[in-house]
N, C-alpha and C positions, 0 to 999 in steps of 0.2 A: 710498650712492646705489643705488637699486634697479633702475635700467634701464641697459643697456649703450648705448653710443653717445656722441654729443656732448652737452656740457653748456654752459650759459651761465654765465659768471662775471663778476660786477659788482665793479669796483674803484673806490672813491671816494677822493677826496683832500680835505684841509682847504683851504678857499678861499684863504688866504694862500699855501699851498704850491703851488697849481695855477696861480697867476698867471703865473709864468715860462713855463709849458708850454701856454698857451692856444692858440698857433698851431702847435704841433708835437705829436708823439706822446710819450707818457710811457712810458719803459721799465719793464716789469714782468717779474719772474722768478717763475714758479710751479713749485714742486717738489712732486711727488706721490710718495708711497711706497705701493706696493701690496703687501700682505702676505697670507699664507695660500695655501691651495690653490684651484685653480679649481673651481667648482661649476657644475652645470647651471643655466641660467636658467629663468625661468617659461615655461609654455606659453601660447600665445595662440590665439585663435579664428581670426585672420587674420594676414597677413604683417606682422610688425613693421617691416620695411624700408620697405614701402609706407606704413605709418602714420607714418614719419619718425623712429623712435627705435631701430631695430634696426641690427645691424652688417652691412655689405655684405662681399662677399668681399675687396675691396680693404682694408677696415678690418681684417679678420682677418689678412691678409698683413702689413699694417703693424704690427700688434700683435705678431706673431711675431718681427719684426726688433727687436732690442733696441738702440736708439741708444746710442752711447757717451756717457757723461756727461762734462761739462767737467772739466778738471783741477782738483783740489781740491774737487770737489763731493761731499760726504759722502753726499748722498742717492743718488747713482748708484753708490756703492761696493758691492761684493758682500760686504763684511765684515759682521759682526754688530754694526753701530753701535747699533741699537736695544737689543740685549741688553746691550751695554756701558754704555749710558746708564742703563738700568734698574738694573743692578748698582751703578753709581756712586751713583745716587739712593738706593738701598736702604742703602748704606754711610753716606751722609750722614744719612739718617733715623735709623738706629740710633745713630750717633755723637751726634746732637742729643738724642735721648731719653736716652741714657746720661749725657751731660753735664748735662742738666737735672735728672735724678734725683739725681746726685751733688751738684749745687749745692743742691737742696732739702733733702737729707739733711744736708749740712754746715751749712746755716742752722739746721735744727732742733737739731742737736747744740750749736751755738754758743749758741742761745737758751736751751736747757736748762741748759747749764753756767753761763751768766751769771745765771740765776735762782737756781740752787743756791748760787753764791758770794754773791749778795746776801742770801739768806735765812740763810746761815751767819754772816754778819757782823752781822746785826741782833740786838740784845739787848733783852729786855723788862725792865721794872722801872725803878727810879730810876737816874739817871745815876751813873757810878762815883765821882764826887767826893763823894758823900754819905756 
């Protein structure tokens, strides 16, 4: 998102799933993770707050206050959940590639051994009873 300020988020539901909620509100949970360092925003010719997409002083104060995340909410934790997730996926990826490579090599050795055994037992010429 390239502009600071408020954004509109549209959430749609499948018609059979929305039937029970037609006369009431539908609960939606939105979790957002913001990563990286703060950077300066773009410069504008006029006041972006008056244009409707800039941050007011109240918005900046609210952003400085970090609301406490709900219990059990991994998105609000201060730990390195994203790094742990990437490390776990990397391990799974390497294990999958290693297992696939071992299986293909094993299949190749098995095929080569079966072909050599078949060619060693095959004899040319007349049958041995002659």
